[in-house]
KOLKOLPA-561181 format. One record per residue (C-alpha): residue in one letter; x, y, z; residue number from 0. Coordinates in Angstrom, 1 decimal. Example, Ala and Ser with C-alpha at 12.3 -4.5 7.8 and 13.67 -1.06 7.14 Angstrom:
SITE   rest        X        Y        Z    nr
SITE      A     12.3     -4.5      7.8     0
SITE      S     13.7     -1.1      7.1     1
END
This chain:
SITE   rest        X        Y        Z    nr
SITE      M    -18.5    -10.9    -20.3     0
SITE      K    -20.2     -7.6    -20.8     1
SITE      L    -21.1     -5.7    -17.7     2
SITE      H    -23.1     -2.5    -17.1     3
SITE      I    -22.6     -0.7    -13.8     4
SITE      R    -25.5      1.8    -13.3     5
SITE      N    -26.7      4.4    -10.8     6
SITE      G    -23.3      4.7     -9.1     7
SITE      R    -21.2      7.8     -8.2     8
SITE      L    -18.0      7.5    -10.2     9
SITE      L    -15.0      9.0     -8.4    10
SITE      D    -11.9      8.8    -10.6    11
SITE      P     -9.3     11.3     -9.4    12
SITE      A     -6.9     10.6    -12.3    13
SITE      N     -9.5     11.8    -14.8    14
SITE      Q    -10.9     14.5    -12.5    15
SITE      M    -14.3     12.8    -12.5    16
SITE      D    -16.8     12.8     -9.6    17
SITE      A    -20.3     12.4    -10.9    18
SITE      M    -23.2      9.9    -11.4    19
SITE      K    -22.2      7.8    -14.4    20
SITE      E    -23.0      4.6    -16.3    21
SITE      I    -20.0      2.3    -16.9    22
SITE      F    -19.9     -0.3    -19.7    23
SITE      I    -17.3     -3.1    -19.6    24
SITE      A    -16.4     -5.6    -22.3    25
SITE      D    -13.5     -8.0    -22.8    26
SITE      G    -12.1     -7.0    -19.4    27
SITE      K    -11.8     -3.3    -20.2    28
SITE      V    -13.7     -0.2    -19.7    29
SITE      L    -15.6      0.2    -23.0    30
SITE      A    -17.4      3.5    -22.3    31
SITE      I    -18.6      5.9    -19.6    32
SITE      R    -21.8      7.8    -20.1    33
SITE      D    -23.9     10.2    -18.1    34
SITE      S    -26.4      8.8    -15.7    35
SITE      Q    -29.4      7.0    -17.3    36
SITE      T    -27.7      7.1    -20.7    37
SITE      L    -27.4      3.8    -22.5    38
SITE      L    -24.7      2.7    -24.9    39
SITE      P    -26.0      1.9    -28.4    40
SITE      N    -25.7     -1.6    -29.6    41
SITE      F    -24.5     -2.8    -26.1    42
SITE      T    -26.3     -5.7    -24.4    43
SITE      A    -25.0     -6.5    -21.0    44
SITE      D    -24.6    -10.1    -19.7    45
SITE      R    -25.0     -8.6    -16.2    46
SITE      T    -26.2     -5.3    -14.9    47
SITE      I    -24.9     -4.2    -11.5    48
SITE      D    -27.0     -1.7     -9.6    49
SITE      A    -24.7      0.7     -7.8    50
SITE      T    -27.4      2.8     -6.2    51
SITE      R    -26.1      4.6     -3.1    52
SITE      L    -22.6      3.2     -3.9    53
SITE      M    -19.4      4.9     -5.0    54
SITE      V    -17.5      3.4     -8.0    55
SITE      L    -13.7      3.7     -7.7    56
SITE      P    -10.7      2.5     -9.6    57
SITE      G     -9.3     -0.7     -8.0    58
SITE      L     -6.9      0.2     -5.2    59
SITE      V     -3.2      0.0     -5.8    60
SITE      D     -1.3     -1.0     -2.6    61
SITE      L      2.5     -0.3     -2.6    62
SITE      S      3.4     -2.7      0.2    63
SITE      A      1.8     -6.0      1.1    64
SITE      R      3.8     -9.0      2.3    65
SITE      L      2.2    -12.1      1.0    66
SITE      R      4.7    -14.3      3.0    67
SITE      E      5.3    -16.7      0.1    68
SITE      P      7.8    -18.2     -0.4    69
SITE      G      9.1    -19.3      3.0    70
SITE      Y      6.7    -17.9      5.6    71
SITE      E      3.5    -19.8      4.8    72
SITE      Y      2.8    -20.4      8.5    73
SITE      K      2.2    -16.6      8.7    74
SITE      S      0.0    -16.3      5.5    75
SITE      M     -0.3    -17.6      2.0    76
SITE      L     -0.7    -16.1     -1.5    77
SITE      E     -4.3    -17.5     -1.8    78
SITE      S     -5.6    -16.1      1.5    79
SITE      E     -3.8    -12.7      1.1    80
SITE      T     -4.9    -12.1     -2.5    81
SITE      R     -8.4    -12.9     -1.5    82
SITE      A     -8.1    -10.5      1.4    83
SITE      A     -6.9     -7.9     -1.1    84
SITE      V     -9.9     -8.0     -3.3    85
SITE      R    -12.2     -8.0     -0.3    86
SITE      G    -10.5     -4.7      0.5    87
SITE      G    -11.0     -3.4     -3.0    88
SITE      I     -7.3     -3.8     -3.8    89
SITE      T     -6.8     -5.0     -7.4    90
SITE      S     -3.0     -4.4     -7.7    91
SITE      L     -0.4     -4.8     -5.0    92
SITE      V      3.4     -4.7     -4.6    93
SITE      C      5.1     -7.3     -2.5    94
SITE      P      8.6     -6.6     -1.0    95
SITE      P     11.5     -9.0     -1.6    96
SITE      D     12.0    -10.1      2.1    97
SITE      T     10.6    -13.6      1.5    98
SITE      R     12.6    -16.8      2.3    99
SITE      P     14.5    -17.2      0.1   100
SITE      V     14.8    -13.6     -0.8   101
SITE      L     13.6    -12.5     -4.2   102
SITE      D     17.0    -12.1     -5.7   103
SITE      E     16.8    -14.7     -8.5   104
SITE      P     14.6    -14.6    -11.6   105
SITE      G     13.3    -18.1    -11.0   106
SITE      L     11.8    -17.2     -7.6   107
SITE      V     10.1    -14.1     -9.1   108
SITE      E      8.7    -16.1    -12.0   109
SITE      M      7.3    -18.8     -9.5   110
SITE      L      5.7    -16.1     -7.3   111
SITE      K      4.0    -14.4    -10.3   112
SITE      Y      2.8    -17.8    -11.7   113
SITE      R      1.3    -18.8     -8.4   114
SITE      A     -0.3    -15.4     -7.8   115
SITE      K     -1.9    -15.4    -11.3   116
SITE      S     -3.3    -18.9    -10.8   117
SITE      F     -5.6    -17.6     -8.1   118
SITE      N     -7.2    -15.0    -10.4   119
SITE      Q     -7.5    -12.4     -7.7   120
SITE      A     -5.4     -9.2     -7.4   121
SITE      H     -2.5     -8.4     -9.7   122
SITE      V      0.8     -9.0     -7.9   123
SITE      Y      3.9     -7.0     -8.7   124
SITE      P      7.1     -8.1     -7.0   125
SITE      L     10.0     -5.9     -5.9   126
SITE      G     13.4     -7.5     -6.6   127
SITE      A     16.1     -7.4     -3.9   128
SITE      L     18.5     -4.6     -4.4   129
SITE      T     21.4     -6.6     -3.0   130
SITE      V     21.9    -10.4     -2.8   131
SITE      G     20.2    -11.8      0.2   132
SITE      L     19.4     -8.2      1.3   133
SITE      R     22.8     -8.3      2.9   134
SITE      G     23.8     -4.9      1.5   135
SITE      E     27.0     -6.2     -0.1   136
SITE      S     26.8     -7.3     -3.7   137
SITE      L     24.2     -6.1     -6.2   138
SITE      T     21.6     -8.4     -7.8   139
SITE      E     21.2     -8.9    -11.5   140
SITE      M     18.6     -6.2    -11.9   141
SITE      T     18.1     -6.6    -15.6   142
SITE      E     17.3    -10.3    -15.3   143
SITE      L     15.0     -9.6    -12.4   144
SITE      T     13.2     -7.0    -14.4   145
SITE      E     12.7     -9.4    -17.3   146
SITE      S     11.2    -11.9    -14.9   147
SITE      G      8.6     -9.4    -13.7   148
SITE      C     10.1     -7.1    -11.0   149
SITE      I      8.8     -3.5    -11.0   150
SITE      G     11.6     -2.0     -8.9   151
SITE      F     14.3     -2.9     -6.4   152
SITE      S     14.2     -2.7     -2.6   153
SITE      Q     16.0     -3.6      0.6   154
SITE      A     12.6     -4.0      2.3   155
SITE      N     13.3     -3.1      6.0   156
SITE      E     17.0     -3.7      5.7   157
SITE      P     19.1     -0.5      5.5   158
SITE      V     22.3     -0.4      3.3   159
SITE      S     25.1      0.5      5.7   160
SITE      N     27.7      0.5      2.9   161
SITE      T     27.2      3.8      1.1   162
SITE      E     29.4      2.7     -1.7   163
SITE      T     27.1     -0.2     -2.4   164
SITE      L     24.1      2.0     -2.5   165
SITE      L     25.9      4.4     -4.8   166
SITE      R     26.7      1.6     -7.3   167
SITE      A     23.1      0.3     -7.0   168
SITE      M     21.7      3.8     -7.9   169
SITE      L     24.1      4.3    -10.7   170
SITE      Y     23.1      0.9    -12.2   171
SITE      A     19.4      1.7    -11.7   172
SITE      Q     19.7      5.1    -13.4   173
SITE      T     21.4      3.5    -16.4   174
SITE      Y     18.3      1.4    -17.1   175
SITE      D     15.7      3.8    -15.5   176
SITE      Y     14.9      1.4    -12.7   177
SITE      C     13.4      2.7     -9.5   178
SITE      V     15.1      2.1     -6.2   179
SITE      W     12.8      1.7     -3.2   180
SITE      L     14.3      2.6      0.1   181
SITE      M     13.0      2.9      3.7   182
SITE      P     14.9      5.9      5.0   183
SITE      R     16.4      4.4      8.2   184
SITE      D     20.0      4.8      9.3   185
SITE      A     21.7      1.4      9.9   186
SITE      W     23.1      2.4     13.3   187
SITE      L     20.9      5.1     14.9   188
SITE      G     18.4      3.3     17.1   189
SITE      R     19.2     -0.1     15.6   190
SITE      N     18.2     -1.7     18.9   191
SITE      G     15.2      0.5     19.4   192
SITE      V     11.6     -0.8     19.4   193
SITE      A      9.6      2.5     19.7   194
SITE      H      9.8      6.2     18.8   195
SITE      A     12.3      7.9     21.1   196
SITE      G      9.8     10.1     22.9   197
SITE      L      8.0     10.6     26.2   198
SITE      V      5.9      7.4     25.9   199
SITE      A      9.0      5.2     25.2   200
SITE      T     10.8      6.8     28.2   201
SITE      Q      7.8      6.2     30.5   202
SITE      L      7.5      2.6     29.4   203
SITE      G     11.2      1.9     29.6   204
SITE      L     11.4      1.0     25.9   205
SITE      A     14.5      1.5     23.8   206
SITE      G     13.9      4.4     21.4   207
SITE      I     14.5      5.1     17.7   208
SITE      P     15.3      8.8     17.3   209
SITE      P     13.7     10.8     14.4   210
SITE      I     17.2     11.5     13.1   211
SITE      A     17.4      7.8     12.1   212
SITE      E     15.0      8.8      9.3   213
SITE      T     16.5     12.2      8.5   214
SITE      V     20.1     11.2      8.4   215
SITE      A     19.2      8.4      5.9   216
SITE      L     17.2     10.9      3.8   217
SITE      H     20.2     13.3      3.6   218
SITE      T     22.4     10.4      2.3   219
SITE      I     19.7      9.3     -0.2   220
SITE      F     19.2     12.8     -1.5   221
SITE      E     22.9     13.4     -2.0   222
SITE      L     23.2     10.1     -3.9   223
SITE      A     20.1     11.0     -6.0   224
SITE      R     21.6     14.3     -6.9   225
SITE      Y     24.8     12.6     -8.0   226
SITE      T     23.3      9.7     -9.9   227
SITE      G     20.0     11.0    -11.1   228
SITE      A     18.3      7.7    -10.1   229
SITE      R     14.6      7.5     -9.4   230
SITE      V     14.0      6.8     -5.8   231
SITE      H     10.8      5.8     -4.0   232
SITE      L     10.9      6.5     -0.2   233
SITE      C      8.9      3.9      1.8   234
SITE      R      7.0      4.6      5.0   235
SITE      L      7.9      8.2      5.9   236
SITE      S      7.0      8.8      9.5   237
SITE      T      8.4     12.0     10.9   238
SITE      A      7.7     15.7     10.5   239
SITE      R     11.4     16.4      9.9   240
SITE      G     11.5     13.7      7.2   241
SITE      I      8.4     15.2      5.5   242
SITE      A     10.0     18.6      5.4   243
SITE      L     13.1     17.2      3.8   244
SITE      V     11.1     15.4      1.1   245
SITE      R      9.1     18.6      0.4   246
SITE      A     12.3     20.5     -0.2   247
SITE      A     13.8     17.7     -2.3   248
SITE      K     10.7     17.7     -4.5   249
SITE      K     10.8     21.5     -4.8   250
SITE      E     14.4     21.1     -5.9   251
SITE      G     13.3     18.7     -8.6   252
SITE      L     14.9     15.5     -7.4   253
SITE      P     13.2     12.4     -8.9   254
SITE      V     11.7     11.2     -5.6   255
SITE      T      8.3      9.9     -4.6   256
SITE      C      7.1      8.7     -1.2   257
SITE      D      4.4      6.9      0.7   258
SITE      V      3.1      6.5      4.3   259
SITE      S      1.4      3.6      5.9   260
SITE      S     -2.3      3.6      6.8   261
SITE      A     -1.4      3.1     10.4   262
SITE      H      0.6      6.3     10.6   263
SITE      I     -2.2      8.5      9.4   264
SITE      H     -4.3      7.5     12.4   265
SITE      L     -2.1      6.4     15.3   266
SITE      T      0.7      8.0     17.4   267
SITE      E      3.1      6.7     20.0   268
SITE      D      0.3      7.1     22.6   269
SITE      D     -1.3      4.0     21.0   270
SITE      I      1.4      1.7     22.3   271
SITE      D      0.5      2.5     25.9   272
SITE      F      0.0     -0.6     28.0   273
SITE      F      2.6     -2.3     25.8   274
SITE      D      0.2     -3.2     23.0   275
SITE      S      2.4     -5.4     20.8   276
SITE      S     -0.1     -5.1     17.9   277
SITE      A      1.0     -1.5     17.7   278
SITE      R      4.6     -2.5     17.2   279
SITE      I      5.3     -1.7     13.5   280
SITE      L      8.2     -0.3     11.4   281
SITE      P      8.8      2.5     11.4   282
SITE      P      7.5      3.0     14.9   283
SITE      L      4.4      5.1     15.6   284
SITE      C      5.6      8.7     16.2   285
SITE      A      4.4     11.8     17.9   286
SITE      Q      1.2     13.9     17.3   287
SITE      E      3.2     16.5     15.5   288
SITE      D      4.5     13.9     13.1   289
SITE      R      1.0     12.6     12.4   290
SITE      S     -0.1     16.2     11.7   291
SITE      A      2.8     16.8      9.3   292
SITE      I      1.8     13.6      7.4   293
SITE      A     -1.8     14.8      7.1   294
SITE      Q     -0.7     18.1      5.7   295
SITE      A      1.7     16.4      3.3   296
SITE      L     -1.0     14.2      2.0   297
SITE      L     -3.2     17.2      1.4   298
SITE      D     -0.5     19.3     -0.4   299
SITE      G      0.8     16.4     -2.5   300
SITE      T      4.2     16.0     -0.8   301
SITE      V      3.2     12.4      0.0   302
SITE      D      2.2     10.5     -3.1   303
SITE      A      0.5      7.4     -1.7   304
SITE      I     -1.0      5.6      1.3   305
SITE      C     -0.2      1.9      1.5   306
SITE      S     -1.4     -0.8      3.8   307
SITE      D      2.1     -2.0      4.8   308
SITE      H      0.4     -5.4      5.3   309
SITE      T      2.7     -7.6      7.3   310
SITE      P      0.9    -10.7      8.8   311
SITE      V      2.5    -12.0     12.0   312
SITE      D      1.5    -15.2     13.7   313
SITE      D      0.6    -15.5     17.4   314
SITE      D      3.9    -17.0     18.4   315
SITE      E      5.8    -13.9     17.2   316
SITE      K      3.2    -11.3     18.2   317
SITE      L      1.9    -12.4     21.6   318
SITE      L      5.1    -11.5     23.3   319
SITE      P      6.3     -8.5     25.4   320
SITE      F      6.4     -5.4     23.3   321
SITE      G     10.1     -5.3     22.8   322
SITE      E     10.3     -8.9     21.8   323
SITE      A      7.3     -9.0     19.5   324
SITE      T      7.9     -9.1     15.7   325
SITE      P      6.9     -5.8     14.1   326
SITE      G      4.0     -5.8     11.7   327
SITE      A      0.2     -5.7     11.4   328
SITE      T     -2.5     -7.0      9.1   329
SITE      A     -4.0     -4.2      7.0   330
SITE      L     -5.1     -5.3      3.5   331
SITE      E     -8.8     -5.3      4.4   332
SITE      L     -8.4     -2.0      6.3   333
SITE      L     -6.6      0.2      3.7   334
SITE      L     -9.7      1.7      2.1   335
SITE      P    -11.8      2.2      5.3   336
SITE      L     -8.8      3.7      7.1   337
SITE      T     -8.3      6.1      4.1   338
SITE      L    -11.9      7.1      4.0   339
SITE      T    -12.1      7.5      7.8   340
SITE      W     -9.1      9.7      7.7   341
SITE      S    -10.6     11.7      4.8   342
SITE      A    -13.8     12.3      6.7   343
SITE      A    -11.8     13.6      9.7   344
SITE      Q    -10.2     16.2      7.5   345
SITE      G    -13.5     17.7      6.4   346
SITE      T    -16.4     17.1      4.0   347
SITE      D    -14.9     19.0      1.0   348
SITE      R    -15.1     16.7     -2.1   349
SITE      H    -11.6     17.7     -3.0   350
SITE      I    -10.3     16.1      0.2   351
SITE      L    -12.1     12.9     -0.6   352
SITE      S    -10.7     12.9     -4.1   353
SITE      K     -7.2     13.5     -2.8   354
SITE      A     -7.5     10.7     -0.4   355
SITE      V     -8.8      8.3     -3.1   356
SITE      A     -6.0      9.4     -5.4   357
SITE      C     -3.5      8.3     -2.7   358
SITE      V     -4.6      4.7     -3.0   359
SITE      T     -5.3      4.6     -6.7   360
SITE      S     -3.7      7.0     -9.3   361
SITE      G     -0.9      8.1     -6.9   362
SITE      P      0.6      4.7     -6.4   363
SITE      A     -0.1      3.8    -10.1   364
SITE      H      2.0      6.8    -11.2   365
SITE      I      4.8      5.6     -9.0   366
SITE      L      4.7      2.2    -10.6   367
SITE      R      4.3      3.6    -14.1   368
SITE      L      1.4      1.1    -14.6   369
SITE      P     -1.8      1.8    -16.5   370
SITE      C     -4.0      1.1    -13.5   371
SITE      G     -5.6      3.3    -10.8   372
SITE      N     -8.0      5.0    -13.2   373
SITE      L    -11.1      4.2    -15.2   374
SITE      A    -10.6      5.9    -18.6   375
SITE      P    -12.2      4.1    -21.5   376
SITE      G     -9.8      1.5    -22.9   377
SITE      T     -8.1      0.7    -19.5   378
SITE      I     -8.3     -2.6    -17.7   379
SITE      A    -11.6     -2.8    -15.7   380
SITE      D    -10.1     -3.0    -12.2   381
SITE      I    -13.0     -1.5    -10.2   382
SITE      C    -14.3     -1.5     -6.6   383
SITE      L    -17.8     -0.5     -5.5   384
SITE      I    -18.1      0.8     -2.0   385
SITE      D    -20.7      2.0      0.4   386
SITE      P    -19.1      5.2      1.7   387
SITE      A    -21.6      5.7      4.4   388
SITE      A    -21.3      2.2      6.0   389
SITE      T    -19.8      2.1      9.5   390
SITE      W    -18.5     -1.1     11.0   391
SITE      Q    -16.3     -2.3     13.9   392
SITE      V    -13.0     -4.0     13.2   393
SITE      D    -13.1     -7.6     14.2   394
SITE      P     -9.9     -9.4     13.2   395
SITE      A    -11.5    -12.8     13.6   396
SITE      R    -13.5    -11.9     10.5   397
SITE      F    -10.5    -11.1      8.3   398
SITE      V     -9.9    -13.2      5.2   399
SITE      S     -6.1    -12.7      5.8   400
SITE      Q     -4.4    -15.3      7.9   401
SITE      G     -2.9    -12.4      9.9   402
SITE      K     -5.2    -11.4     12.8   403
SITE      H     -3.1     -8.8     14.6   404
SITE      T     -4.0     -5.1     14.1   405
SITE      P     -3.9     -2.0     16.4   406
SITE      F     -7.3     -1.1     15.0   407
SITE      R     -9.1     -4.0     16.8   408
SITE      G    -12.5     -2.7     18.0   409
SITE      K    -12.2      0.6     16.2   410
SITE      T    -15.2      1.9     14.2   411
SITE      L    -14.4      2.7     10.6   412
SITE      T    -16.3      4.3      7.7   413
SITE      G    -16.6      2.8      4.2   414
SITE      Q    -17.1     -0.8      3.1   415
SITE      V    -16.3     -2.6     -0.1   416
SITE      R    -19.4     -4.2     -1.7   417
SITE      M    -17.9     -5.6     -4.9   418
SITE      T    -14.5     -5.8     -6.6   419
SITE      L    -13.8     -6.5    -10.3   420
SITE      V    -10.4     -7.5    -11.7   421
SITE      E    -10.1     -7.3    -15.4   422
SITE      G    -13.9     -7.2    -15.7   423
SITE      R    -14.4    -10.3    -13.5   424
SITE      V    -16.3    -10.1    -10.2   425
SITE      T    -13.7    -11.4     -7.7   426
SITE      Y    -15.6    -10.3     -4.7   427
SITE      D    -19.3     -9.7     -4.1   428
SITE      S    -20.5     -9.1     -0.5   429
SITE      Q    -24.0    -10.3     -1.5   430
SITE      S    -23.0    -13.6     -2.9   431
SITE      N    -19.6    -14.5     -1.5   432
SITE      A    -20.0    -17.5      0.8   433
SITE      T    -17.0    -16.8      3.0   434
SITE      P    -18.4    -15.0      6.1   435
SITE      S    -15.2    -13.3      6.9   436
SITE      S    -15.5    -10.0      5.3   437
SITE      P    -15.5     -7.2      7.9   438
SITE      G    -19.0     -6.1      8.8   439
SITE      N    -20.8     -8.9      7.0   440
END
């Protein structure tokens, strides 16, 4: 199908473009981009999309979205979560390996990719388990997992307590230029904690996780990266001290990238007051100084990406006392508006908006080494059209995702997806989609 998107403001940070443009699509790819009101010779569109007052972005790339298949279908399913993704403007997403069974065998990865592709929604890129069963003992067959479709190797939220195992994993990964994804969390410090070790946790009588749980792990990871030369992606940074260490490591030239979750750019430990279990996530929400450090790191490029860290949790595991509740929150449909709302709070400078959009498009695409997150002619036409001025109130009952628990319930956010295209196909259209569960519809 040939499409013509007209009258929209194209914001494509990867190609340093922010202007009114006409976009022409054919055979699932961006055919050409022209100045506003300029037609493409010998091109007849099957459909013309009027993007007046809308912003046209590359499809979002989410570095962490648990789809809960296989094994946890009672929490969510591939079909619902990939539909939720495109409703949130996400066209590519990475799923961690902590399914049941764990993604440590090629057959499981192939099955997951086959099922995801059958729904014709967002592209799904699995992470393979770094160690068998995520137990931190023996390494998986990384080469076979890569051939089956894995784009990197992770322990999900499980730390590797055996440093020798992690060393062998990184040596193996460096040999084949694989990327190791690690959440910097010491296996012992604060292992029984449920909240950031600070004033709020003390007042509420909650077991704390100290900031050094992150920084001690980072020191170990950086030493191993220096020794092995392996590429490392650091998942869900959360502390000011951790940010400072990453900034120094990048300045040194270590091959490291990092992300933060969309919750951590907005919330702090104060948001768990009254024991709100919807705000129990990993890593825990930290102090105001940590949130400020994250904001600065996003603006100066220390942090490469913002991810949803989408982790659907069912009522039986979430509607419990804070310390007993399962960590996690639903976030696929909130990633873009949370990013835009954060950007608006930093100021109205167009460069800030461009930087924020880069953190959910070209930034994560660069980490994945995938040709997505940009709209250069010849690239796959993964696109989302948004109304940047729309404001709406978060109502989890209207989520497409099976997960309904979020600390942003009732919050007013800015920015709303109006249409999503995946490979030039309209996978979501707020004007014609019959499911009344898109936020703000």
